[in-house]
N, CA, C and O atoms as CSV, one atom per row, in Angstrom:
chain,resi,resn,atom,element,x,y,z
A,1,MET,N,N,153.084,143.590,236.525
A,1,MET,CA,C,152.966,143.039,235.192
A,1,MET,C,C,151.557,142.460,235.020
A,1,MET,O,O,151.034,141.786,235.907
A,2,THR,N,N,150.967,142.736,233.873
A,2,THR,CA,C,149.618,142.241,233.632
A,2,THR,C,C,149.662,140.812,233.122
A,2,THR,O,O,150.659,140.365,232.555
A,3,ALA,N,N,148.568,140.110,233.334
A,3,ALA,CA,C,148.490,138.730,232.879
A,3,ALA,C,C,148.387,138.695,231.359
A,3,ALA,O,O,147.712,139.536,230.767
A,4,PRO,N,N,149.044,137.737,230.726
A,4,PRO,CA,C,148.947,137.636,229.276
A,4,PRO,C,C,147.509,137.324,228.852
A,4,PRO,O,O,146.721,136.765,229.615
A,5,LEU,N,N,147.200,137.699,227.628
A,5,LEU,CA,C,145.881,137.396,227.081
A,5,LEU,C,C,145.698,135.899,226.919
A,5,LEU,O,O,146.657,135.166,226.676
A,6,SER,N,N,144.468,135.455,227.055
A,6,SER,CA,C,144.171,134.046,226.779
A,6,SER,C,C,144.234,133.825,225.271
A,6,SER,O,O,144.218,134.784,224.500
A,7,ALA,N,N,144.304,132.579,224.854
A,7,ALA,CA,C,144.344,132.244,223.427
A,7,ALA,C,C,143.107,132.772,222.705
A,7,ALA,O,O,143.212,133.258,221.578
A,8,SER,N,N,141.942,132.684,223.337
A,8,SER,CA,C,140.726,133.173,222.675
A,8,SER,C,C,140.729,134.702,222.573
A,8,SER,O,O,140.279,135.252,221.567
A,9,ASP,N,N,141.232,135.394,223.605
A,9,ASP,CA,C,141.352,136.853,223.536
A,9,ASP,C,C,142.331,137.264,222.437
A,9,ASP,O,O,142.075,138.195,221.673
A,10,LEU,N,N,143.437,136.563,222.375
A,10,LEU,CA,C,144.451,136.852,221.362
A,10,LEU,C,C,143.883,136.616,219.962
A,10,LEU,O,O,144.167,137.375,219.035
A,11,SER,N,N,143.090,135.572,219.818
A,11,SER,CA,C,142.451,135.288,218.529
A,11,SER,C,C,141.508,136.427,218.137
A,11,SER,O,O,141.484,136.837,216.977
A,12,ARG,N,N,140.745,136.932,219.082
A,12,ARG,CA,C,139.834,138.052,218.789
A,12,ARG,C,C,140.616,139.292,218.360
A,12,ARG,O,O,140.217,139.978,217.419
A,13,VAL,N,N,141.716,139.584,219.034
A,13,VAL,CA,C,142.540,140.735,218.667
A,13,VAL,C,C,143.082,140.546,217.247
A,13,VAL,O,O,143.036,141.465,216.429
A,14,PHE,N,N,143.591,139.356,216.967
A,14,PHE,CA,C,144.140,139.074,215.641
A,14,PHE,C,C,143.073,139.285,214.565
A,14,PHE,O,O,143.337,139.935,213.553
A,15,HIS,N,N,141.898,138.751,214.771
A,15,HIS,CA,C,140.835,138.854,213.758
A,15,HIS,C,C,140.335,140.285,213.597
A,15,HIS,O,O,139.898,140.662,212.509
A,16,LYS,N,N,140.390,141.089,214.657
A,16,LYS,CA,C,140.039,142.510,214.538
A,16,LYS,C,C,141.077,143.243,213.683
A,16,LYS,O,O,140.733,144.103,212.871
A,17,LEU,N,N,142.356,142.887,213.879
A,17,LEU,CA,C,143.414,143.519,213.093
A,17,LEU,C,C,143.383,143.073,211.635
A,17,LEU,O,O,143.729,143.847,210.743
A,18,ASP,N,N,142.974,141.844,211.389
A,18,ASP,CA,C,142.922,141.271,210.040
A,18,ASP,C,C,141.646,141.750,209.349
A,18,ASP,O,O,140.690,140.994,209.177
A,19,ARG,N,N,141.655,142.992,208.970
A,19,ARG,CA,C,140.449,143.634,208.433
A,19,ARG,C,C,139.939,143.008,207.141
A,19,ARG,O,O,138.730,142.950,206.918
A,20,ASP,N,N,140.853,142.538,206.283
A,20,ASP,CA,C,140.392,141.971,205.010
A,20,ASP,C,C,140.128,140.467,205.088
A,20,ASP,O,O,139.735,139.851,204.098
A,21,GLY,N,N,140.346,139.877,206.270
A,21,GLY,CA,C,140.007,138.474,206.473
A,21,GLY,C,C,140.876,137.472,205.725
A,21,GLY,O,O,140.462,136.335,205.500
A,22,ASP,N,N,142.095,137.895,205.335
A,22,ASP,CA,C,142.967,136.974,204.592
A,22,ASP,C,C,143.830,136.098,205.495
A,22,ASP,O,O,144.649,135.319,205.005
A,23,GLY,N,N,143.651,136.220,206.811
A,23,GLY,CA,C,144.423,135.398,207.743
A,23,GLY,C,C,145.814,135.935,208.021
A,23,GLY,O,O,146.648,135.236,208.596
A,24,LEU,N,N,146.073,137.184,207.613
A,24,LEU,CA,C,147.380,137.800,207.814
A,24,LEU,C,C,147.221,139.200,208.394
A,24,LEU,O,O,146.260,139.907,208.093
A,25,VAL,N,N,148.176,139.584,209.225
A,25,VAL,CA,C,148.215,140.925,209.795
A,25,VAL,C,C,149.501,141.580,209.307
A,25,VAL,O,O,150.580,140.995,209.397
A,26,SER,N,N,149.376,142.800,208.791
A,26,SER,CA,C,150.551,143.521,208.296
A,26,SER,C,C,151.302,144.165,209.457
A,26,SER,O,O,150.787,144.282,210.570
A,27,LEU,N,N,152.526,144.577,209.168
A,27,LEU,CA,C,153.312,145.278,210.188
A,27,LEU,C,C,152.683,146.620,210.539
A,27,LEU,O,O,152.755,147.058,211.687
A,28,ASP,N,N,152.063,147.279,209.552
A,28,ASP,CA,C,151.370,148.545,209.842
A,28,ASP,C,C,150.272,148.328,210.873
A,28,ASP,O,O,150.134,149.103,211.820
A,29,GLU,N,N,149.498,147.275,210.683
A,29,GLU,CA,C,148.412,146.970,211.617
A,29,GLU,C,C,148.952,146.609,212.999
A,29,GLU,O,O,148.411,147.034,214.020
A,30,LEU,N,N,150.032,145.816,213.018
A,30,LEU,CA,C,150.640,145.430,214.287
A,30,LEU,C,C,151.231,146.648,215.000
A,30,LEU,O,O,151.074,146.797,216.212
A,31,LYS,N,N,151.907,147.514,214.250
A,31,LYS,CA,C,152.487,148.715,214.859
A,31,LYS,C,C,151.385,149.619,215.406
A,31,LYS,O,O,151.538,150.203,216.478
A,32,TRP,N,N,150.287,149.735,214.683
A,32,TRP,CA,C,149.161,150.530,215.167
A,32,TRP,C,C,148.701,150.006,216.528
A,32,TRP,O,O,148.485,150.784,217.458
A,33,LEU,N,N,148.551,148.680,216.640
A,33,LEU,CA,C,148.125,148.082,217.911
A,33,LEU,C,C,149.155,148.340,219.012
A,33,LEU,O,O,148.788,148.744,220.116
A,34,LEU,N,N,150.423,148.114,218.727
A,34,LEU,CA,C,151.468,148.322,219.735
A,34,LEU,C,C,151.534,149.783,220.167
A,34,LEU,O,O,151.673,150.074,221.355
A,35,ASP,N,N,151.435,150.710,219.202
A,35,ASP,CA,C,151.475,152.137,219.544
A,35,ASP,C,C,150.300,152.523,220.438
A,35,ASP,O,O,150.472,153.282,221.391
A,36,ARG,N,N,149.114,152.010,220.140
A,36,ARG,CA,C,147.939,152.319,220.954
A,36,ARG,C,C,148.072,151.723,222.350
A,36,ARG,O,O,147.676,152.338,223.340
A,37,THR,N,N,148.628,150.530,222.416
A,37,THR,CA,C,148.778,149.855,223.705
A,37,THR,C,C,149.740,150.613,224.611
A,37,THR,O,O,149.443,150.828,225.787
A,38,VAL,N,N,150.892,151.021,224.077
A,38,VAL,CA,C,151.856,151.728,224.918
A,38,VAL,C,C,151.383,153.142,225.224
A,38,VAL,O,O,151.718,153.689,226.275
A,39,ALA,N,N,150.608,153.746,224.319
A,39,ALA,CA,C,150.066,155.083,224.598
A,39,ALA,C,C,149.120,155.035,225.790
A,39,ALA,O,O,149.143,155.923,226.643
A,40,VAL,N,N,148.288,153.999,225.847
A,40,VAL,CA,C,147.368,153.834,226.969
A,40,VAL,C,C,148.150,153.608,228.260
A,40,VAL,O,O,147.774,154.108,229.320
A,41,ALA,N,N,149.237,152.852,228.161
A,41,ALA,CA,C,150.046,152.557,229.340
A,41,ALA,C,C,150.945,153.729,229.732
A,41,ALA,O,O,151.498,153.751,230.832
A,42,GLY,N,N,151.090,154.710,228.824
A,42,GLY,CA,C,151.944,155.855,229.109
A,42,GLY,C,C,153.418,155.548,228.996
A,42,GLY,O,O,154.238,156.221,229.620
A,43,ALA,N,N,153.773,154.544,228.213
A,43,ALA,CA,C,155.170,154.143,228.069
A,43,ALA,C,C,155.713,154.596,226.712
A,43,ALA,O,O,154.964,155.012,225.828
A,44,ALA,N,N,157.029,154.501,226.577
A,44,ALA,CA,C,157.662,154.799,225.289
A,44,ALA,C,C,157.427,153.635,224.336
A,44,ALA,O,O,157.341,152.486,224.768
A,45,PRO,N,N,157.324,153.925,223.049
A,45,PRO,CA,C,157.109,152.837,222.087
A,45,PRO,C,C,158.264,151.844,222.112
A,45,PRO,O,O,159.429,152.238,222.177
A,46,CYS,N,N,157.939,150.554,222.062
A,46,CYS,CA,C,158.999,149.545,222.045
A,46,CYS,C,C,159.578,149.378,220.649
A,46,CYS,O,O,160.704,148.904,220.504
A,47,PHE,N,N,158.826,149.758,219.619
A,47,PHE,CA,C,159.285,149.684,218.237
A,47,PHE,C,C,159.000,151.039,217.597
A,47,PHE,O,O,157.916,151.244,217.051
A,48,PRO,N,N,159.961,151.974,217.655
A,48,PRO,CA,C,159.703,153.320,217.170
A,48,PRO,C,C,159.398,153.404,215.676
A,48,PRO,O,O,158.699,154.323,215.248
A,49,SER,N,N,159.901,152.476,214.883
A,49,SER,CA,C,159.652,152.538,213.445
A,49,SER,C,C,159.202,151.177,212.926
A,49,SER,O,O,159.349,150.150,213.590
A,50,LEU,N,N,158.647,151.206,211.713
A,50,LEU,CA,C,158.268,149.944,211.063
A,50,LEU,C,C,159.491,149.079,210.800
A,50,LEU,O,O,159.412,147.853,210.885
A,51,ASP,N,N,160.628,149.708,210.481
A,51,ASP,CA,C,161.859,148.941,210.254
A,51,ASP,C,C,162.274,148.186,211.511
A,51,ASP,O,O,162.668,147.022,211.440
A,52,ASP,N,N,162.185,148.854,212.672
A,52,ASP,CA,C,162.516,148.186,213.938
A,52,ASP,C,C,161.596,146.994,214.173
A,52,ASP,O,O,162.030,145.921,214.590
A,53,LEU,N,N,160.331,147.210,213.897
A,53,LEU,CA,C,159.356,146.131,214.083
A,53,LEU,C,C,159.622,144.987,213.118
A,53,LEU,O,O,159.549,143.819,213.500
A,54,GLU,N,N,159.932,145.318,211.863
A,54,GLU,CA,C,160.200,144.252,210.895
A,54,GLU,C,C,161.443,143.456,211.278
A,54,GLU,O,O,161.486,142.241,211.085
A,55,TRP,N,N,162.455,144.135,211.820
A,55,TRP,CA,C,163.642,143.409,212.273
A,55,TRP,C,C,163.272,142.414,213.368
A,55,TRP,O,O,163.793,141.300,213.409
A,56,SER,N,N,162.386,142.819,214.237
A,56,SER,CA,C,161.999,141.946,215.343
A,56,SER,C,C,161.118,140.795,214.898
A,56,SER,O,O,161.280,139.657,215.339
A,57,VAL,N,N,160.187,141.110,214.020
A,57,VAL,CA,C,159.236,140.090,213.577
A,57,VAL,C,C,159.843,139.207,212.501
A,57,VAL,O,O,159.612,137.998,212.483
A,58,GLY,N,N,160.614,139.801,211.606
A,58,GLY,CA,C,161.296,139.031,210.574
A,58,GLY,C,C,160.525,138.826,209.296
A,58,GLY,O,O,161.022,138.160,208.388
A,59,LYS,N,N,159.330,139.372,209.190
A,59,LYS,CA,C,158.540,139.222,207.969
A,59,LYS,C,C,157.496,140.316,207.907
A,59,LYS,O,O,157.109,140.863,208.940
A,60,PRO,N,N,157.030,140.648,206.699
A,60,PRO,CA,C,156.080,141.756,206.561
A,60,PRO,C,C,154.638,141.420,206.925
A,60,PRO,O,O,153.848,142.318,207.215
A,61,LEU,N,N,154.290,140.136,206.911
A,61,LEU,CA,C,152.930,139.709,207.247
A,61,LEU,C,C,152.995,138.577,208.252
A,61,LEU,O,O,153.874,137.718,208.173
A,62,LEU,N,N,152.063,138.573,209.205
A,62,LEU,CA,C,152.047,137.539,210.235
A,62,LEU,C,C,150.743,136.764,210.169
A,62,LEU,O,O,149.661,137.345,210.079
A,63,ASN,N,N,150.861,135.438,210.215
A,63,ASN,CA,C,149.659,134.626,210.394
A,63,ASN,C,C,149.387,134.551,211.901
A,63,ASN,O,O,150.132,135.128,212.694
A,64,PHE,N,N,148.339,133.854,212.294
A,64,PHE,CA,C,147.989,133.833,213.713
A,64,PHE,C,C,149.095,133.226,214.574
A,64,PHE,O,O,149.352,133.696,215.682
A,65,GLU,N,N,149.745,132.189,214.065
A,65,GLU,CA,C,150.826,131.552,214.837
A,65,GLU,C,C,151.980,132.530,215.071
A,65,GLU,O,O,152.498,132.631,216.183
A,66,ASP,N,N,152.383,133.253,214.010
A,66,ASP,CA,C,153.444,134.256,214.143
A,66,ASP,C,C,153.037,135.344,215.129
A,66,ASP,O,O,153.823,135.750,215.985
A,67,PHE,N,N,151.793,135.808,214.995
A,67,PHE,CA,C,151.258,136.863,215.855
A,67,PHE,C,C,151.271,136.412,217.315
A,67,PHE,O,O,151.681,137.170,218.194
A,68,SER,N,N,150.828,135.194,217.574
A,68,SER,CA,C,150.805,134.657,218.937
A,68,SER,C,C,152.209,134.542,219.512
A,68,SER,O,O,152.451,134.927,220.656
A,69,SER,N,N,153.134,134.010,218.717
A,69,SER,CA,C,154.514,133.864,219.182
A,69,SER,C,C,155.106,135.220,219.538
A,69,SER,O,O,155.753,135.378,220.573
A,70,PHE,N,N,154.874,136.195,218.664
A,70,PHE,CA,C,155.385,137.539,218.906
A,70,PHE,C,C,154.771,138.124,220.177
A,70,PHE,O,O,155.478,138.702,221.002
A,71,TYR,N,N,153.465,137.975,220.334
A,71,TYR,CA,C,152.790,138.500,221.526
A,71,TYR,C,C,153.375,137.886,222.806
A,71,TYR,O,O,153.712,138.608,223.743
A,72,TYR,N,N,153.494,136.557,222.841
A,72,TYR,CA,C,153.980,135.922,224.065
A,72,TYR,C,C,155.441,136.262,224.326
A,72,TYR,O,O,155.865,136.341,225.479
A,73,GLU,N,N,156.212,136.464,223.261
A,73,GLU,CA,C,157.609,136.835,223.436
A,73,GLU,C,C,157.730,138.214,224.069
A,73,GLU,O,O,158.500,138.397,225.012
A,74,ILE,N,N,156.973,139.188,223.558
A,74,ILE,CA,C,157.099,140.532,224.123
A,74,ILE,C,C,156.390,140.653,225.467
A,74,ILE,O,O,156.770,141.485,226.291
A,75,SER,N,N,155.359,139.828,225.700
A,75,SER,CA,C,154.670,139.919,226.990
A,75,SER,C,C,155.508,139.336,228.119
A,75,SER,O,O,155.305,139.673,229.285
A,76,GLU,N,N,156.456,138.455,227.772
A,76,GLU,CA,C,157.351,137.910,228.797
A,76,GLU,C,C,158.401,138.925,229.202
A,76,GLU,O,O,158.965,138.841,230.293
A,77,GLY,N,N,158.671,139.900,228.313
A,77,GLY,CA,C,159.625,140.957,228.643
A,77,GLY,C,C,161.041,140.461,228.829
A,77,GLY,O,O,161.769,140.972,229.680
A,78,THR,N,N,161.443,139.473,228.049
A,78,THR,CA,C,162.766,138.902,228.233
A,78,THR,C,C,163.878,139.734,227.630
A,78,THR,O,O,165.035,139.596,228.028
A,79,GLY,N,N,163.551,140.599,226.676
A,79,GLY,CA,C,164.593,141.339,225.983
A,79,GLY,C,C,165.297,140.497,224.943
A,79,GLY,O,O,166.203,140.978,224.263
A,80,GLU,N,N,164.892,139.247,224.810
A,80,GLU,CA,C,165.528,138.346,223.858
A,80,GLU,C,C,165.447,138.890,222.442
A,80,GLU,O,O,166.414,138.792,221.686
A,81,THR,N,N,164.315,139.459,222.074
A,81,THR,CA,C,164.153,139.967,220.717
A,81,THR,C,C,165.169,141.051,220.422
A,81,THR,O,O,165.801,141.026,219.365
A,82,ASP,N,N,165.344,142.009,221.331
A,82,ASP,CA,C,166.302,143.085,221.111
A,82,ASP,C,C,167.714,142.536,220.941
A,82,ASP,O,O,168.446,142.980,220.057
A,83,ASP,N,N,168.102,141.587,221.766
A,83,ASP,CA,C,169.425,140.987,221.672
A,83,ASP,C,C,169.620,140.290,220.339
A,83,ASP,O,O,170.666,140.433,219.707
A,84,LEU,N,N,168.621,139.538,219.909
A,84,LEU,CA,C,168.733,138.815,218.640
A,84,LEU,C,C,168.724,139.759,217.447
A,84,LEU,O,O,169.429,139.520,216.466
A,85,VAL,N,N,167.940,140.824,217.517
A,85,VAL,CA,C,167.932,141.815,216.436
A,85,VAL,C,C,169.316,142.443,216.323
A,85,VAL,O,O,169.837,142.610,215.221
A,86,GLY,N,N,169.906,142.785,217.449
A,86,GLY,CA,C,171.253,143.362,217.438
A,86,GLY,C,C,172.274,142.407,216.855
A,86,GLY,O,O,173.120,142.811,216.058
A,87,ALA,N,N,172.204,141.150,217.244
A,87,ALA,CA,C,173.131,140.147,216.702
A,87,ALA,C,C,172.918,139.967,215.206
A,87,ALA,O,O,173.877,139.873,214.440
A,88,PHE,N,N,171.653,139.920,214.797
A,88,PHE,CA,C,171.352,139.753,213.372
A,88,PHE,C,C,171.947,140.906,212.566
A,88,PHE,O,O,172.512,140.691,211.494
A,89,LYS,N,N,171.821,142.118,213.077
A,89,LYS,CA,C,172.348,143.284,212.362
A,89,LYS,C,C,173.865,143.228,212.217
A,89,LYS,O,O,174.410,143.718,211.228
A,90,VAL,N,N,174.550,142.637,213.191
A,90,VAL,CA,C,176.004,142.487,213.092
A,90,VAL,C,C,176.355,141.578,211.919
A,90,VAL,O,O,177.267,141.881,211.151
A,91,PHE,N,N,175.643,140.477,211.779
A,91,PHE,CA,C,175.922,139.524,210.704
A,91,PHE,C,C,175.422,140.019,209.346
A,91,PHE,O,O,176.037,139.720,208.322
A,92,ASP,N,N,174.337,140.754,209.319
A,92,ASP,CA,C,173.764,141.264,208.072
A,92,ASP,C,C,174.498,142.538,207.674
A,92,ASP,O,O,173.964,143.640,207.799
A,93,GLU,N,N,175.725,142.374,207.193
A,93,GLU,CA,C,176.607,143.509,206.931
A,93,GLU,C,C,176.071,144.469,205.871
A,93,GLU,O,O,176.277,145.678,205.980
A,94,ASP,N,N,175.394,143.959,204.859
A,94,ASP,CA,C,174.897,144.842,203.805
A,94,ASP,C,C,173.475,145.340,204.074
A,94,ASP,O,O,172.888,146.031,203.242
A,95,ASP,N,N,172.928,144.989,205.234
A,95,ASP,CA,C,171.636,145.485,205.686
A,95,ASP,C,C,170.506,145.192,204.699
A,95,ASP,O,O,169.621,146.021,204.485
A,96,ASP,N,N,170.552,143.991,204.097
A,96,ASP,CA,C,169.492,143.624,203.150
A,96,ASP,C,C,168.426,142.729,203.783
A,96,ASP,O,O,167.493,142.296,203.106
A,97,GLY,N,N,168.566,142.452,205.087
A,97,GLY,CA,C,167.581,141.631,205.774
A,97,GLY,C,C,167.886,140.148,205.728
A,97,GLY,O,O,167.060,139.331,206.134
A,98,PHE,N,N,169.070,139.791,205.236
A,98,PHE,CA,C,169.469,138.386,205.135
A,98,PHE,C,C,170.936,138.237,205.508
A,98,PHE,O,O,171.726,139.171,205.365
A,99,ILE,N,N,171.287,137.055,205.984
A,99,ILE,CA,C,172.686,136.733,206.254
A,99,ILE,C,C,173.121,135.729,205.198
A,99,ILE,O,O,172.594,134.619,205.124
A,100,SER,N,N,174.091,136.134,204.381
A,100,SER,CA,C,174.626,135.243,203.356
A,100,SER,C,C,175.779,134.431,203.940
A,100,SER,O,O,176.269,134.722,205.032
A,101,CYS,N,N,176.192,133.435,203.215
A,101,CYS,CA,C,177.322,132.616,203.646
A,101,CYS,C,C,178.579,133.487,203.790
A,101,CYS,O,O,179.345,133.326,204.741
A,102,GLU,N,N,178.784,134.400,202.847
A,102,GLU,CA,C,179.959,135.262,202.878
A,102,GLU,C,C,179.942,136.159,204.124
A,102,GLU,O,O,180.967,136.331,204.783
A,103,GLU,N,N,178.780,136.723,204.438
A,103,GLU,CA,C,178.675,137.572,205.632
A,103,GLU,C,C,178.947,136.758,206.886
A,103,GLU,O,O,179.669,137.200,207.779
A,104,LEU,N,N,178.366,135.568,206.948
A,104,LEU,CA,C,178.572,134.697,208.109
A,104,LEU,C,C,180.050,134.384,208.288
A,104,LEU,O,O,180.568,134.461,209.402
A,105,GLU,N,N,180.732,134.034,207.206
A,105,GLU,CA,C,182.161,133.715,207.273
A,105,GLU,C,C,182.986,134.918,207.727
A,105,GLU,O,O,183.865,134.783,208.578
A,106,ARG,N,N,182.702,136.108,207.155
A,106,ARG,CA,C,183.476,137.307,207.523
A,106,ARG,C,C,183.335,137.642,209.003
A,106,ARG,O,O,184.325,137.918,209.681
A,107,VAL,N,N,182.096,137.616,209.503
A,107,VAL,CA,C,181.885,137.977,210.909
A,107,VAL,C,C,182.495,136.928,211.827
A,107,VAL,O,O,183.166,137.266,212.802
A,108,LEU,N,N,182.265,135.664,211.520
A,108,LEU,CA,C,182.854,134.612,212.352
A,108,LEU,C,C,184.377,134.661,212.316
A,108,LEU,O,O,185.022,134.382,213.327
A,109,SER,N,N,184.964,135.009,211.172
A,109,SER,CA,C,186.425,135.149,211.074
A,109,SER,C,C,186.922,136.282,211.963
A,109,SER,O,O,187.913,136.132,212.678
A,110,ARG,N,N,186.217,137.433,211.914
A,110,ARG,CA,C,186.613,138.563,212.764
A,110,ARG,C,C,186.528,138.209,214.237
A,110,ARG,O,O,187.307,138.710,215.048
A,111,LEU,N,N,185.577,137.340,214.586
A,111,LEU,CA,C,185.423,136.925,215.979
A,111,LEU,C,C,186.372,135.793,216.359
A,111,LEU,O,O,186.383,135.351,217.508
A,112,GLY,N,N,187.170,135.321,215.397
A,112,GLY,CA,C,188.091,134.222,215.648
A,112,GLY,C,C,187.398,132.883,215.759
A,112,GLY,O,O,187.928,131.957,216.372
A,113,MET,N,N,186.216,132.769,215.172
A,113,MET,CA,C,185.437,131.537,215.273
A,113,MET,C,C,185.354,130.793,213.941
A,113,MET,O,O,184.595,129.832,213.813
A,114,TRP,N,N,186.132,131.234,212.947
A,114,TRP,CA,C,186.082,130.602,211.635
A,114,TRP,C,C,187.482,130.593,211.070
A,114,TRP,O,O,188.105,131.646,210.940
A,115,ASP,N,N,187.990,129.410,210.729
A,115,ASP,CA,C,189.345,129.340,210.190
A,115,ASP,C,C,189.357,129.280,208.666
A,115,ASP,O,O,190.429,129.308,208.061
A,116,GLY,N,N,188.212,129.199,208.048
A,116,GLY,CA,C,188.121,129.213,206.594
A,116,GLY,C,C,188.496,127.916,205.925
A,116,GLY,O,O,188.312,127.790,204.715
A,117,GLY,N,N,189.008,126.954,206.644
A,117,GLY,CA,C,189.475,125.730,206.031
A,117,GLY,C,C,188.504,124.572,206.105
A,117,GLY,O,O,188.902,123.428,205.887
A,118,ARG,N,N,187.276,124.827,206.399
A,118,ARG,CA,C,186.334,123.728,206.589
A,118,ARG,C,C,185.513,123.415,205.354
A,118,ARG,O,O,184.526,122.688,205.470
A,119,GLY,N,N,185.850,123.904,204.211
A,119,GLY,CA,C,185.157,123.642,202.956
A,119,GLY,C,C,183.688,123.258,203.068
A,119,GLY,O,O,183.365,122.125,203.423
A,120,GLY,N,N,182.816,124.180,202.773
A,120,GLY,CA,C,181.388,123.885,202.786
A,120,GLY,C,C,180.734,124.000,204.151
A,120,GLY,O,O,179.521,123.828,204.267
A,121,GLY,N,N,181.508,124.285,205.180
A,121,GLY,CA,C,180.933,124.368,206.520
A,121,GLY,C,C,179.891,125.461,206.649
A,121,GLY,O,O,178.870,125.282,207.313
A,122,CYS,N,N,180.150,126.588,206.015
A,122,CYS,CA,C,179.212,127.700,206.079
A,122,CYS,C,C,177.907,127.338,205.378
A,122,CYS,O,O,176.822,127.600,205.897
A,123,GLU,N,N,178.018,126.743,204.211
A,123,GLU,CA,C,176.819,126.346,203.480
A,123,GLU,C,C,175.992,125.338,204.279
A,123,GLU,O,O,174.765,125.421,204.316
A,124,ARG,N,N,176.670,124.396,204.911
A,124,ARG,CA,C,175.954,123.397,205.733
A,124,ARG,C,C,175.287,124.061,206.936
A,124,ARG,O,O,174.171,123.702,207.310
A,125,MET,N,N,175.982,125.035,207.541
A,125,MET,CA,C,175.425,125.721,208.699
A,125,MET,C,C,174.157,126.475,208.296
A,125,MET,O,O,173.138,126.391,208.982
A,126,ILE,N,N,174.217,127.199,207.203
A,126,ILE,CA,C,173.045,127.946,206.743
A,126,ILE,C,C,171.953,126.985,206.305
A,126,ILE,O,O,170.787,127.178,206.648
A,127,ASP,N,N,172.310,125.960,205.558
A,127,ASP,CA,C,171.313,125.015,205.040
A,127,ASP,C,C,170.519,124.339,206.161
A,127,ASP,O,O,169.343,124.020,205.988
A,128,ALA,N,N,171.161,124.126,207.295
A,128,ALA,CA,C,170.485,123.449,208.408
A,128,ALA,C,C,169.307,124.268,208.952
A,128,ALA,O,O,168.387,123.696,209.537
A,129,TYR,N,N,169.318,125.588,208.772
A,129,TYR,CA,C,168.263,126.451,209.321
A,129,TYR,C,C,167.505,127.239,208.247
A,129,TYR,O,O,166.576,127.982,208.563
A,130,ASP,N,N,167.896,127.079,206.994
A,130,ASP,CA,C,167.323,127.823,205.882
A,130,ASP,C,C,166.012,127.177,205.438
A,130,ASP,O,O,165.999,126.341,204.534
A,131,VAL,N,N,164.932,127.563,206.065
A,131,VAL,CA,C,163.627,126.938,205.838
A,131,VAL,C,C,163.168,127.091,204.392
A,131,VAL,O,O,162.665,126.136,203.799
A,132,ASP,N,N,163.336,128.282,203.818
A,132,ASP,CA,C,162.856,128.497,202.454
A,132,ASP,C,C,163.887,128.133,201.388
A,132,ASP,O,O,163.637,128.306,200.195
A,133,LYS,N,N,165.041,127.630,201.816
A,133,LYS,CA,C,166.103,127.124,200.938
A,133,LYS,C,C,166.548,128.128,199.872
A,133,LYS,O,O,166.759,127.780,198.710
A,134,ASP,N,N,166.686,129.400,200.312
A,134,ASP,CA,C,167.181,130.420,199.384
A,134,ASP,C,C,168.682,130.670,199.548
A,134,ASP,O,O,169.235,131.565,198.908
A,135,GLY,N,N,169.343,129.881,200.405
A,135,GLY,CA,C,170.787,129.989,200.575
A,135,GLY,C,C,171.242,131.068,201.528
A,135,GLY,O,O,172.432,131.377,201.596
A,136,ARG,N,N,170.314,131.644,202.263
A,136,ARG,CA,C,170.645,132.686,203.229
A,136,ARG,C,C,169.637,132.633,204.366
A,136,ARG,O,O,168.585,132.004,204.251
A,137,LEU,N,N,169.971,133.301,205.466
A,137,LEU,CA,C,169.098,133.279,206.640
A,137,LEU,C,C,168.369,134.608,206.786
A,137,LEU,O,O,168.991,135.670,206.767
A,138,ASP,N,N,167.044,134.544,206.932
A,138,ASP,CA,C,166.299,135.743,207.314
A,138,ASP,C,C,166.272,135.787,208.838
A,138,ASP,O,O,166.837,134.910,209.492
A,139,PHE,N,N,165.624,136.797,209.408
A,139,PHE,CA,C,165.670,136.945,210.856
A,139,PHE,C,C,165.060,135.746,211.585
A,139,PHE,O,O,165.628,135.268,212.567
A,140,GLN,N,N,163.920,135.260,211.119
A,140,GLN,CA,C,163.277,134.136,211.808
A,140,GLN,C,C,164.154,132.887,211.773
A,140,GLN,O,O,164.242,132.163,212.765
A,141,GLU,N,N,164.797,132.632,210.649
A,141,GLU,CA,C,165.693,131.475,210.546
A,141,GLU,C,C,166.903,131.651,211.470
A,141,GLU,O,O,167.323,130.707,212.139
A,142,PHE,N,N,167.456,132.867,211.501
A,142,PHE,CA,C,168.570,133.180,212.399
A,142,PHE,C,C,168.150,133.004,213.854
A,142,PHE,O,O,168.890,132.440,214.660
A,143,ARG,N,N,166.954,133.494,214.180
A,143,ARG,CA,C,166.428,133.384,215.536
A,143,ARG,C,C,166.329,131.922,215.954
A,143,ARG,O,O,166.729,131.558,217.060
A,144,THR,N,N,165.798,131.088,215.073
A,144,THR,CA,C,165.683,129.659,215.361
A,144,THR,C,C,167.061,129.057,215.605
A,144,THR,O,O,167.253,128.300,216.556
A,145,MET,N,N,168.013,129.392,214.752
A,145,MET,CA,C,169.387,128.880,214.893
A,145,MET,C,C,169.971,129.283,216.239
A,145,MET,O,O,170.547,128.453,216.943
A,146,MET,N,N,169.826,130.545,216.597
A,146,MET,CA,C,170.412,131.025,217.851
A,146,MET,C,C,169.717,130.412,219.076
A,146,MET,O,O,170.377,130.027,220.041
A,147,LEU,N,N,168.403,130.327,219.029
A,147,LEU,CA,C,167.690,129.749,220.176
A,147,LEU,C,C,168.015,128.275,220.366
A,147,LEU,O,O,168.123,127.805,221.499
A,148,LEU,N,N,168.171,127.550,219.279
A,148,LEU,CA,C,168.551,126.135,219.393
A,148,LEU,C,C,169.996,126.000,219.876
A,148,LEU,O,O,170.318,125.083,220.632
A,149,ALA,N,N,170.851,126.899,219.446
A,149,ALA,CA,C,172.251,126.861,219.882
A,149,ALA,C,C,172.387,127.175,221.367
A,149,ALA,O,O,173.289,126.668,222.034
A,150,MET,N,N,171.481,128.017,221.888
A,150,MET,CA,C,171.553,128.424,223.297
A,150,MET,C,C,170.842,127.440,224.225
A,150,MET,O,O,170.996,127.518,225.444
A,151,SER,N,N,170.071,126.522,223.661
A,151,SER,CA,C,169.314,125.611,224.536
A,151,SER,C,C,170.101,124.364,224.886
A,151,SER,O,O,169.604,123.503,225.612
């Protein structure tokens, strides 16, 4: 296993990818970098499509903090991202990229983890992790919820 990039190296990579200098890297740019990296290593792509990558990253544009977090997560090789993406897809029944209260209740009920009688419990659960307060969880919010629950 190779040593992870230093913060200054990672910053240089980010700024090279951020061609327009707006402080954001698109998924296309990130996928281009990942594809080139695995091609040099002779490995199979870890994210075969942009959709797979977006599921893992959770947003279409990354600032430097998001980019760094993603880099260190995949460089550790924990497989955590794949597991969380799979779990997120189970809860996101309509495949719209969000988990609604109704979806959360249905899946938890099927798993025998929701009795339906807790009035407002689902809303409180989502609200506790819903950073943008849109009433549903995107992948990053779900990831935060799951990582805090597992710690």
